[in-house]
C-alpha positions in Angstrom: 8.2 -4.9 -69.8 11.7 -6.3 -69.7 13.1 -7.4 -73.0 15.4 -10.5 -72.8 18.6 -10.9 -74.7 18.0 -12.1 -78.3 19.9 -15.1 -79.4 22.5 -12.7 -80.8 23.1 -9.1 -80.6 25.3 -6.2 -81.7 27.1 -3.6 -79.6 25.7 -0.1 -79.4 28.5 2.3 -78.8 27.7 5.4 -76.7 30.4 7.9 -77.8 30.4 11.4 -76.5 32.2 14.2 -78.3 33.0 15.6 -74.9 34.8 12.5 -73.8 37.3 11.6 -76.6 37.8 7.9 -77.4 35.3 6.7 -74.8 32.7 4.3 -76.2 31.6 2.6 -73.1 28.1 1.2 -73.4 25.7 -0.5 -71.0 23.6 -1.8 -73.9 23.6 -4.0 -76.9 21.3 -4.1 -79.9 20.5 -6.8 -82.4 19.7 -6.5 -86.1 17.0 -8.8 -87.4 17.4 -10.2 -90.9 14.5 -10.4 -93.4 15.4 -13.1 -95.9 15.7 -12.2 -99.5 12.9 -12.9 -101.8 13.5 -14.8 -105.0 15.6 -12.7 -107.3 16.9 -10.3 -104.6 20.7 -10.3 -104.2 21.0 -9.5 -100.5 18.9 -10.0 -97.4 17.3 -6.9 -95.9 18.2 -5.6 -92.4 15.1 -4.4 -90.6 15.2 -2.4 -87.4 17.3 -2.6 -84.2 16.4 -3.5 -80.7 18.5 -2.0 -77.9 18.8 -4.0 -74.7 20.5 -3.0 -71.5 22.9 -5.8 -70.2 21.5 -5.5 -66.6 17.9 -5.8 -68.0 18.6 -9.0 -69.9 17.4 -11.7 -67.5 17.7 -14.5 -70.0 21.4 -14.0 -70.4 22.7 -12.2 -67.3 21.5 -12.7 -63.8 22.5 -10.4 -61.0 21.4 -10.0 -57.4 22.7 -8.5 -54.2 21.6 -8.4 -50.6 22.9 -6.7 -47.5 21.8 -9.9 -45.6 22.0 -8.9 -41.9 24.4 -5.9 -42.3 22.9 -2.4 -41.8 24.1 -1.4 -45.3 25.4 -3.0 -48.5 29.0 -2.2 -49.6 28.9 -4.7 -52.5 28.6 -3.2 -56.0 28.7 -4.6 -59.6 28.6 -3.5 -63.2 28.2 -4.8 -66.7 29.4 -2.9 -69.8 30.5 -3.3 -73.4 34.0 -1.9 -74.1 35.6 -0.9 -77.4 39.3 -1.9 -77.1 41.3 -1.3 -80.2 38.2 -1.6 -82.4 37.0 -4.8 -80.7 33.8 -5.2 -78.7 34.6 -6.7 -75.3 31.8 -7.7 -72.9 32.8 -6.8 -69.3 31.3 -7.9 -66.0 32.5 -6.9 -62.6 31.8 -7.6 -58.9 33.2 -5.4 -56.1 33.2 -6.1 -52.4 33.8 -2.9 -50.4 35.0 -2.7 -46.9 35.4 0.3 -44.5 32.6 2.0 -46.4 31.2 1.9 -49.9 33.1 4.8 -51.5 35.8 2.6 -53.1 33.4 -0.1 -54.5 31.1 2.7 -55.8 34.0 4.4 -57.5 35.1 1.2 -59.2 31.6 0.4 -60.4 31.4 3.8 -62.0 35.0 4.2 -63.3 37.0 0.9 -63.7 35.6 -0.2 -67.0 36.1 3.1 -68.7 39.6 3.3 -67.3 40.3 -0.1 -68.9 38.8 1.0 -72.2 40.8 4.3 -72.3 44.1 2.8 -71.1 45.8 2.9 -74.5 48.4 5.4 -73.4 49.5 3.2 -70.5 50.0 0.3 -72.9 51.6 2.1 -75.8 53.7 4.8 -74.1 56.6 4.1 -71.8 56.4 7.6 -70.4 52.8 7.1 -69.3 53.7 3.9 -67.5 56.8 5.5 -65.9 54.8 8.5 -64.7 52.2 6.3 -63.0 54.7 4.0 -61.3 57.0 6.9 -60.2 54.0 8.4 -58.4 53.6 5.1 -56.5 57.3 5.0 -55.7 57.5 8.6 -54.7 54.2 9.3 -53.0 53.4 5.9 -51.5 56.9 4.6 -51.0 57.9 1.6 -49.0 57.0 -1.6 -50.9 56.6 0.4 -54.1 60.1 1.8 -54.1 61.4 -1.7 -54.3 58.7 -2.8 -56.8 59.7 0.1 -59.1 63.2 -1.2 -59.4 61.9 -4.5 -60.9 59.1 -3.0 -63.0 60.5 -4.0 -66.4 60.6 -7.6 -65.4 57.0 -7.3 -64.2 56.0 -5.8 -67.5 57.5 -8.7 -69.4 55.7 -11.1 -67.1 52.3 -9.4 -67.8 52.9 -9.4 -71.6 53.9 -13.1 -71.6 50.6 -14.1 -69.9 48.7 -13.9 -73.3 47.6 -17.0 -75.0 49.4 -18.4 -78.0 47.1 -20.2 -80.5 48.5 -21.4 -83.7 45.5 -21.0 -86.0 44.1 -17.9 -84.3 47.3 -16.1 -83.6 46.5 -13.3 -86.0 43.3 -12.6 -84.0 45.3 -12.6 -80.7 48.6 -11.0 -81.5 47.3 -7.4 -81.3 45.4 -8.2 -78.1 47.0 -6.2 -75.2 44.6 -7.0 -72.4 47.2 -8.8 -70.2 49.2 -5.6 -70.0 46.2 -3.2 -70.2 44.4 -4.7 -67.1 47.2 -4.4 -64.5 48.2 -0.9 -65.6 44.5 0.2 -65.7 43.8 -1.3 -62.3 46.8 0.4 -60.7 45.9 3.7 -62.3 42.3 3.4 -61.1 43.6 2.6 -57.6 45.9 5.6 -57.5 43.1 7.9 -58.8 40.8 6.7 -56.0 43.1 7.2 -53.1 43.9 10.7 -54.2 40.3 11.4 -53.0 41.6 10.8 -49.4 39.1 8.0 -48.7 40.1 5.2 -46.3 37.7 2.6 -47.7 38.8 -0.3 -49.9 37.4 -3.0 -52.2 38.2 -6.3 -53.7 37.3 -7.0 -57.3 36.8 -9.8 -59.9 36.3 -8.8 -63.5 35.5 -10.9 -66.6 36.1 -9.9 -70.2 34.7 -11.8 -73.2 36.0 -11.1 -76.7 34.9 -13.2 -79.7 37.9 -14.2 -81.7 36.3 -16.5 -84.2 32.8 -17.2 -85.5 31.5 -19.4 -88.2 28.7 -17.5 -89.8 25.4 -19.3 -90.4 23.2 -17.8 -93.1 20.0 -19.1 -91.6 20.4 -17.1 -88.3 17.7 -14.5 -87.6 20.2 -11.7 -86.9 23.6 -10.6 -88.2 25.6 -10.4 -85.0 27.5 -13.2 -83.3 28.9 -13.0 -79.7 30.2 -15.2 -76.9 26.9 -16.6 -75.7 26.1 -18.0 -79.2 26.8 -21.3 -80.9 29.5 -21.3 -83.6 31.7 -18.9 -81.7 35.1 -19.0 -80.0 35.8 -16.4 -77.4 38.7 -15.3 -75.3 37.8 -15.1 -71.6 40.1 -13.0 -69.4 39.7 -12.9 -65.6 41.3 -10.1 -63.6 41.2 -10.8 -59.8 42.1 -8.7 -56.7 41.2 -10.0 -53.2 38.7 -12.7 -52.3 35.8 -12.2 -54.6 35.6 -15.2 -57.0 35.1 -16.4 -60.5 33.7 -19.9 -61.1 33.3 -21.4 -64.5 30.9 -24.3 -64.8 31.9 -26.7 -67.5 29.6 -28.9 -69.8 29.6 -31.6 -67.2 28.2 -29.3 -64.5 31.5 -29.2 -62.6 32.3 -25.9 -60.9 35.9 -24.8 -61.7 37.4 -22.0 -59.6 39.3 -19.5 -61.8 40.6 -17.4 -58.9 42.6 -17.9 -55.7 41.9 -15.7 -52.7 44.6 -13.1 -52.0 44.9 -14.0 -48.3 48.0 -14.0 -46.1 47.8 -17.9 -46.1 48.2 -17.9 -49.9 51.8 -19.1 -50.4 52.4 -16.9 -53.4 51.1 -13.8 -51.5 53.1 -14.7 -48.4 56.3 -15.1 -50.5 55.6 -11.7 -52.3 55.1 -9.8 -49.1 57.7 -11.5 -46.8 60.5 -10.2 -49.0 59.8 -6.8 -47.6 57.2 -7.0 -44.9 57.7 -10.1 -42.7 56.9 -8.2 -39.5 53.4 -7.3 -40.7 52.0 -10.9 -40.5 50.0 -11.8 -37.5 47.4 -14.2 -36.2 44.0 -13.0 -34.9 42.0 -14.3 -32.0 40.3 -16.9 -34.2 43.7 -18.4 -35.3 43.4 -16.9 -38.8 46.5 -15.3 -40.4 46.2 -11.6 -41.2 48.4 -9.0 -42.9 48.4 -6.2 -40.4 44.6 -5.8 -39.8 43.6 -7.0 -43.2 42.2 -10.3 -44.4 43.2 -9.5 -48.0 46.7 -8.8 -49.2 45.4 -7.2 -52.5 42.7 -4.6 -52.7 41.8 -1.2 -54.2 42.0 1.6 -51.8 43.2 0.8 -48.2 45.6 3.7 -48.7 47.0 3.4 -45.1 48.4 0.0 -46.1 49.7 0.6 -49.6 53.3 1.2 -48.5 53.3 -2.2 -46.8 52.5 -3.9 -50.1 48.7 -4.0 -50.4 48.2 -3.7 -54.1 45.5 -3.6 -56.8 47.7 -5.5 -59.3 45.4 -8.2 -60.5 46.1 -11.9 -61.2 45.2 -12.3 -64.9 43.9 -15.6 -66.2 42.9 -16.4 -69.8 40.9 -19.3 -71.2 39.2 -20.2 -74.5 35.4 -20.7 -74.2 32.8 -21.4 -76.8 31.4 -24.0 -79.2 33.1 -27.3 -78.9 32.8 -28.2 -82.6 34.5 -24.9 -83.6 37.1 -25.3 -80.9 37.9 -28.8 -82.1 38.5 -27.5 -85.6 40.5 -24.4 -84.7 42.7 -25.6 -81.8 45.2 -28.4 -81.5 44.7 -31.2 -78.9 47.4 -29.7 -76.8 45.9 -26.2 -77.0 42.5 -27.6 -76.0 44.0 -29.4 -73.0 45.9 -26.3 -71.9 43.5 -23.5 -72.6 40.0 -24.8 -72.1 38.5 -25.4 -68.7 39.2 -29.0 -67.6 40.6 -29.6 -71.1 37.1 -30.4 -72.2 37.1 -28.2 -75.3 34.2 -25.8 -74.8 30.4 -25.8 -74.4 30.8 -24.2 -71.0 27.4 -23.6 -69.2 27.8 -20.4 -67.3 30.2 -18.2 -65.4 29.7 -17.0 -61.8 31.1 -13.9 -60.3 30.4 -13.5 -56.6 31.5 -11.9 -53.3 32.8 -13.8 -50.2 29.4 -13.3 -48.6 28.3 -16.1 -50.9 31.5 -18.3 -50.9 31.9 -18.1 -47.1 28.5 -19.9 -46.8 28.6 -22.2 -49.8 31.1 -24.3 -51.7 31.6 -23.5 -55.4 29.8 -26.7 -56.4 26.9 -25.9 -54.2 26.5 -22.5 -55.8 26.5 -24.1 -59.3 24.1 -26.9 -58.2 21.6 -24.4 -56.8 21.5 -22.8 -60.3 21.2 -26.0 -62.2 18.6 -27.7 -59.9 16.3 -24.6 -60.1 16.6 -24.7 -63.9 15.5 -28.3 -63.9 12.8 -27.8 -61.3 10.9 -24.9 -62.8 11.9 -25.1 -66.5 13.9 -23.1 -68.8 11.3 -20.4 -69.4 11.1 -19.3 -65.7 14.6 -20.3 -64.6 16.5 -17.6 -66.3 20.0 -16.6 -65.0 18.3 -13.8 -63.2 15.9 -16.1 -61.4 18.7 -18.5 -60.5 20.9 -15.7 -59.2 18.1 -14.6 -56.8 17.7 -18.2 -55.6 21.4 -18.4 -54.6 21.2 -15.3 -52.5 17.9 -16.4 -50.9 19.6 -19.6 -49.9 22.6 -17.7 -48.3 20.1 -15.5 -46.4 18.1 -18.5 -45.2 21.1 -20.5 -43.8 22.5 -17.6 -41.8 24.8 -15.5 -44.0 26.4 -12.7 -42.1 27.9 -10.6 -44.8 26.7 -8.7 -47.9 26.1 -11.2 -50.7 26.3 -10.5 -54.4 26.3 -12.8 -57.5 26.4 -12.4 -61.3 25.4 -15.5 -63.4 26.6 -15.1 -67.0 25.0 -17.5 -69.5 27.3 -19.2 -71.9 26.4 -21.3 -75.0 26.1 -24.6 -73.0 23.4 -23.2 -70.8 20.8 -25.8 -69.8 22.7 -28.7 -71.3 24.4 -30.0 -68.1 23.7 -33.5 -66.8 20.8 -34.1 -64.4 23.0 -34.6 -61.3 22.8 -32.8 -58.0 26.2 -33.4 -56.5 25.6 -31.3 -53.3 21.9 -31.9 -52.6 22.4 -33.7 -49.3 24.9 -31.1 -48.1 22.5 -28.3 -48.9 19.6 -30.1 -47.2 21.8 -30.5 -44.1 22.5 -26.8 -44.1 18.8 -26.0 -44.3 18.0 -28.4 -41.4 20.8 -26.9 -39.3 19.4 -23.4 -39.8 15.7 -24.2 -39.7 14.3 -21.6 -37.3 11.5 -23.8 -36.0 13.8 -26.7 -35.4 16.3 -24.5 -33.6 13.6 -22.8 -31.5 12.4 -26.2 -30.2 
């Protein structure tokens, strides 16, 4: 029997004495509260229930399919990290190419590398040693990159949010520096294995930065998917996998931009040093050498030309709209919440381009929301809805591995009863109807 996520839960740290400082966990637990009897000073805590993130269908949906490919190079993972004493929920999707070695390596190692990246953040020597290895052993683009590294570090550090009333909770947060350094370190470690495969990646990190405790709650913990919480959402993105945040109005908001040669920022970054490597394929699509993506893990043969695992890092505030309205200024709400709406986001989607090449962002969101309305909240869990998205991709002729994660937020199920893309999806179904096409 699968146990669904309780309304709230607590992290279970899995620390091994053989692996110093590593507390990476795939599970959470919740602690039920037995209310105090008259005359008792404190409530009693009774038992704990441990739940694996990937076996929590009511709060995390995940599904992958090779579609019509002979094998599936997509991978994904879900973990709870301990970063500087803070529990951080982490979800990742990886789209491998040229083999599955790179995506498998990332699924097994990237999260722990982020968690244990303290030295890269705190110690200048550790950073210098890593980047000198890129400059010396990879060369090309990285020799020039190395000369401007301090300016790049300053840019990474400055990406962190500044919130007046919550600054004490955020000032020690180093994730905007930790993620790029940990991603580059993971990339370098992988291509030392002399593998030629590569992978794109989109990662999401949730850290609760404020909660308004309610004494009547049945458990003691409080995390990002609950009411009365405010959380920092950080997205780290490499390549053309995607993060889509669905707001309280049911609108799909893309949080990532594909790292393709046609991306003006990528074109500007690479043309400084590698103008001759841009070309157009037989379909009229611009490529960088033979690659569709200008950023990726692995792809060691192209590293010296400027293919990098340095992520774009985006931060937003998500959570309970009432708490956000009390703790953030109007300007902060407008600037740091999706659409300036001030919270109550419904769910976050992470997916590979096998999904987004077939469906628009809004179609993906609408498939999830319409199935919830159609079959009811008991059956239409995030897990059920994730499966329905991939089934739709398979039915309408998807030709690439397709993977999706659906991460429930505290506005789940409260979206308006509007299907903005129903006619478009019906047209897709009609166009790919096997009986119709065979006639």
